[in-house]
Each structure stands twice: as structure tokens, then as C-alpha cells.
C-alpha positions, 0 to 999 in steps of 0.5 A: 500499500505504501506505493499506490497512489491511493495510500494517504501516507499519515493525513488526519482526518475528520469524518462527520456522521461517521457513527453509522452507515456511510459515513462508516465506512467512510472512516474505515476505508481511510484507515485502511488506506494510510490514514495516520489518524481519524476523527470519527464525530457523530451526534451519539457517541457511543457509536462514535466509540463502537467506530473509533474501536474497531479502526484500531483494532483492525488497523492500528491507527489511532482514533478518537470519538467526538461527539458533535452536532455539527450545525451547533458551531460551538459544539464543532470547534470542541471536537475539532479542538478535540480531535486535534490534540489527539491526533494532530492537525486535520489534513482531511474534512469528510462532512457526511452528517445529513438528512433530516439532522440528528434527532429527525427521520428522513422521509417525503415531506408534503408540498412545499406550499402545504410545509411550514417555514419550521419544517426547513429548519432541520435540512439547513441546520445539517446539511448547510450550516454542518458543512459551514461549521465544519469548513469554518473551523477546519481551513484555517490548520489547512491553509497553515499548512498549504494543503489539504481535502475538503469533501462533501457529501451531497444528494441528486436531490440538489441537482437534479430536483426531488418533490415533496424534498423541496427544502432538503434539495436547496440546503444540498444545492446551497452546499453544493454551491457553498463549496465550489465557492470554498474551492476558489478560495482555497485553492492557491494553499494547494487545499482541494473542495469537493461534492459526491453526489448520492442517489439511493443507499441501500438499506442495512440488512441482512442477505435474506432481508436484502433479497425480500427488499429488492423484490419487492415492485414498490422497490423495483419500479424505483430501480427502473431509474437506474442504468444500474439496476441497484443501489448504492453501498457505503463501499461505492462512496467512500472508494470516491471519498478514498480516491478525492482525498488521496494525490489520485485527486490532487487536481480535482477541485469545485467540482460535483462528482455523482456516484449514483448509478446513473440515476441522473447523469452529469453533463 
């Protein structure tokens, strides 16, 4: 691995929402490919601790669990400071925390004109302000080091629009616009800033349950919109994050890269 272009050569990563799901897979793959330390962030500390313990046990990579609500700038600053004290300056920031925030379940919203402004905040809190807060806390050290990587996970809802997800789509689209601006601000410091746009991610379940899941008529209908007839996995996403964080992605910045099985096409 030391000769691989995907080797991270001891860089320190901070991954938000990494206590489960896609974020967990991202943290594990970065550790496997030469990260020098992992700050595993989650709103639920026990989930983050479980992933940090696995990283240390499986890969011998230093890891620390840091609880934070990314939508709260004070919480983010404390978590970043804790991570830096334990691991060293942050080189890689992966903004993965998203959906409807730490205390809400993701689901279809009412039609936009039937929603209330109070319904919108949960989407902007994590998907936009969470990204802004983490970048605000991490960038000074990256600028000082003259290098770094920022990868933000967004959604195809923000690229092509989705009915009954208008506020969520708006927050994800705003995060992508923010990242393009950040890329223009920090490029001179050899820092890249990119987005990965996802469509539906496969639920975590047993192989038997997964077969039944994919056999459901509604799922079959949904899959007909995908060129590759399956939903994504955390490994699919983690692989692109690794690529963008490695030397292989050093000349890619300001981009939104779809990892979506062909649900929508980039132009």
C-alpha cells in the first residue's frame, strides 16, 4: 500500500456522521489506506466510540470518538479542538452528516406550499450550516499547512430536484454552491474542495432480508430509473472519498461528482 497512489501517507481525517452507515464505511476505508488518524464524529457518542475502537483494532490507526452536532458551531469547535489535540492537525475533512439532522427521520415532506418554515430548518441545520461550520473550524489549520482536502456528501435531490423534498434539495444544492466558492478561495493553498452526489443508498440488513427488499414491486419500480439496477452502498461512496482525498485527486477541485448508478447523468 505504501506505493499506491491511493495511500494517504499519514494524513489526519475528520469524518462527520461516521458512527454508522456511509460515514462509518468512509472512516474505515480511510484508515485502511494509510490515514494517520481518524476523528470519528457522531451525534451519538457510543456509535462513534464503536467505530473508533474498530479502526484501532483492525488497522492499528489512532482514532478518537468526538461527539458534536455539526449544526452548532460551538459544538464543532470543541470537537475539532479535541481531535487535533489527540491526533494532530486535521488534513482531511469529510462532511458526511446529513439527511434530516441528528434527531429527525428522513422521509417525504408535504408539498412545499403545504409545509411550514419551521419544517425547513432541520434540513438546513445539518446539510448546509453543518458543512459551513466544519469548514470554518478546519480551514485555518489547512491554510497554515498549505494543503488539505474537503469532501462534502450531497444528494442528487440538490442536482436534479425531487418532489416533496424541496427544502432538503435546497440545502444540498446550497452546500454544493458553498463548496464551489470555497474551492476558489483555498486553491492557492493547495486545498481541494469537492462534492459527491448520491442517490438512494441500500439499507443495512441481512442478505435474506435484502433479497426480499429488492423483490418488492415498489423497489423494482424505483430501480427502473437506475442504469445499474441496484442502490448504492457505503463502499461505493467511500471509494470516491478515498480517491478525492488521495494524491490521485490532487488536481480535482470545485466539482460535484455523481456516485449514483446512473440515476441522473452529469453534463
